[in-house]
N, C-alpha and C positions, 0 to 999 in steps of 0.2 A: 852537161848544158841542160839538164832537165831542172838540176837544181838551181842555175838562175835564173828558167822561168817561174817556178814557183816564186824565188823570189821577189820578181818583178809581180808579179797576182798579188802578192801577200798586201806588198808596198802601192799598189797602186789606192787602197782605201786609204792606205794609212797618210805601212808600217805602218774708316779712319781711324788704325794704332799708330802712336807716331812711331817717328825714326827715331832708336837710338841710336845717334852718331858718336864717335870716338873723336877728338880733333884727330884734323888731318894726318898730322907729325906722328902721332901713336898709334894710328891704324898702320903706317906705314912700317911703324918699329915692331909694332905688335905682329902682323904678319909674316914677318921674317924668324917672330919664332915658332914658323911651321912651313917644313916646306914640303909640298906630298910628293909622294913616290910614283903614283900609278895617273895622274895627269899635271900638266903645266897650265901656268896662268900664266896671260897678259894682260895689265891693268891697262885702260886706253878711258878719255874722257874727261870730264874735270873733276879734280880732289875738290874734296867737302861735299858734293854734289852726294844724295841717293844713289845708296851701291844698286847696282844690276849683274848679277850672275848670268851667263850664256852658257848655257850646255849644249855640244853640235853631238847630231846624232849616231848612227850606225858606220865608219869608217870614214865619219867626216871630221874635216879641219874645223879650224875656229874659221876659215875666213867665210864660210856659209852665211857666218854671220854680218861680213864686212860692211855691207850695204847700211845694215839695220843700226849698227855700231857709230855708221857716222852720220846717221839721223839722231842720235842719242846723244850722242858726242856732251853737246853743249850744256845741257841740262842733268847727266848723270854720270855717276864715275860707273866706270865698266868694267868686268872683270872677266876676260873672254878665255875659259877652258878649253883645252885639248886633251880627248884620253889617251895615252899612251898607248902604241902599238896602230894606232888609226893613223893614215895620211902621213906616210915617212919616220912618224914619230918612234923612236925607239921603244918597244913593248916594257923593256925593265917588270919589274914585279908580275906587272900583268901576264907574263908570259907563260905564268901557270897556275893552276888554282883557280878558285873562286876570283870572279870580280865584278857583279854588281855592288853586291854587298859593299865588299871591302872599298870600291869606290865613294858610295853612300857616307861611308864613315871617312875617309878622307876630307868628301868636303866640308860634313857634318864639321872637324877639327880645322880645318880653312877657315872657314869661318867665323868659327868661336875665338878663335886665334887674331883672325883681324876685326873682331870688333864690331864687325858691322850686322848689321839685321836686312838684308838685302831680299829683294825682289828679286826669283829666279827662272829665266826664262829657257825652257827645254824642248827640244824638236826631236821625234821620234825615240830612239833611244835616250837621246836625253832627256825626252820628255819622261818616260817611267821612271831615270833618274832621281826627277823635280818631284814626282809623286811620293816613290818610296824616301828622299828625305824629308819633304813633310809632314807623311805620313810618322816617321821613326822619330824625327827631332822639329818637333810642329814651332819650336820659339827661334829654330834658324830662316825662317823662312815669311817676310813681312805679305808677300802676294807671290803667288805663280801665275808663268803664260805656260800652256802646255799648247804644243804644235804639231798635230796630227801624229799623238799617239794614244796608245789606248789603256787603262787599268790591266787588260790582258790579251795579249798579241792575240791568243790563241782563239780569241772570238771571231775572226778571219777565217774559219776553218770550220764555224755554226755558233749559234745561239747556246746549241747544249755542250760544247766543247768545252773539257777538262785538262788541266797541266796533266793527270796518268794519260787521259786518251789519248792529247796528240802527241805526248813522248817517243812514240817512235818513228814520226813522220820528224819530229824536234831533231831526233839523232841523225837521221837521213842527211836530212840537211845540214847538220854539223860536219858530219862524216865524210859529205860531197864537196864540202866550200874546202876542207881539209887536203883533200886528193886531190883538189882540181890542180891540174898542168896552167904551168903559164900562159901559153896562147889559152886557154880554157877561161882561163879568171878573166883574161883581158878581154877574151867577146863578150862575157857573161858582164863582165864593168859599163862596156860600151850600151850592150841592150838594157840592164837595167837605168843606167843613167836617160834615154830613149823615155822610158816606163816612168821615172820620179821628178822629170823637169819638162818644160818645155822650154824655159831661157834659153840661146843655145849657147854663151858664156856659162847661163847655171849648169848645164850640162855636161862641158868641159870640165866644169873642176868636182862634181860628183864623179864624173868617171874617172881623173885622175885621182882622187882621193880615194878611188877604191884600189885600185891598180897600187896604190903605193902603199897601204895594208896590209899590216901580217895576218896571215891566213888563220894565222891560230887563234888571232887573238878576235877578228872577227868572226869566228865561226864558231868558239864559245861565245862570245858575246849574243849571236843570234839566239842559240839553244839556251842562253839565262833566260832570254828575253822572251824565249818560246814557252819558258818554265818557271817563268813569274807572276801571279794572277794577284793583281790587289783589287778584285773585285769586291771581297770580302770588307774593306776595310779605308775603302774611297769616301763612305757613308762617316767616318770619324773624322775627314778630313775638310778640318774649316777655313784654312786659310784661303783671301778672295781670291777667287781665280777666274781665268779669261783662257779657254779653251777653241783653237782655231782647228779648223777640218779644210779640206779641202773639195769642190766639185770640178771635174771637166768632162762634158758632155759627150766629149770625143770620145772616150773609153765606152759608150752607151749603155753606163748605168744609169740604174734609176733613183732620180734624185732622193726620192721619198725612202729608196733601202737605205742609202748613205747617212740620210739625214737620221733615221732611226737608230743606226748604229752607233753613232759617236753620243746623239744628246741622250740615249736609252745608257750608254757607258756611263753617260759623268751627271744623270739626273739625282741619285743617289747622295751628291754632295753638295750640303746646305749652302753654301755660297761660290754659286759654278755658273760663268754666263758662257754657254757654248755658241758659236757664232762660224757661220760657214762663210766660205772666200772663193766665187767661182774664178771661171778660166785660168783654175792651176791645180798643179800637180800635187808631188806630195813635199816637194821643197816652196812652199807656200813663200816664204821672204824672197827667196829667188825667181820665181813665175809671175807674185803680185807685189811690188818692197811697197809702192805707195798705199794700195789697200792695205796690207800689213802692218806698215807703218801705224797708218792714220789709225788701225782698232788697238795695238798696244798703248799708244799714247792716250790713248783715252782713256783705258785703264786703267794706266798708269797716275795718272791727274787725279 
């Protein structure tokens, strides 16, 4: 149970270029040329409109985007991703070996095969994947929206944290998650959901997604997240970016310290707007859907 308390604490802070559109029928045919093996995609919204790829975070289903997707659907073509092994989806190739970089490679292949240059929106671990994609394949991403994610998750251990320094803690978290009994996982999921969202329905969704996720995929993805450091790369990421982060005074945190964490992390990026959304926890789109949508749509216009 200590492992889940650690995760809950970490998650509190968190966890004009023209569009190059192909004709709608060409996009549909091209997309069939590549079938991802590490995630699935559900398309929604309006064919022929600008493309938006939405990537959920650790253990999350695409349903965490449902409210925002409904708002965006009239004016955008949406591609809702769900990582295999999360929220009841079979693990497939994600069951063994590295996770994050192979997922980024498949995201690139999916985007390239679809003939689009989308906005990519990622929450938490999905935000890290979005940063990795923009870093390695900058031509793939027209704009990006990063939701409560950091270039190095280990920053939550302290400003001087390094990959090497936190490796023992990261390994302990990974191993503890894998070794947890079903009852421990259920209790941990409930406790984590309470810290991650204020919206009652959102909490239920977060809790269920966590319970339904493959323990090994969850644990290994968490470990890789903690062992991925993009702080030295963000200055070279020129993609126009909106970064949204939460603040909930109920946790008793000093707002200025939260501001310093996120704003400092993204300050090196040449074209990043960093914006705080109050009265929210980690799942901003569930806790403050109207404020979230207003910030996103203003950025997309």
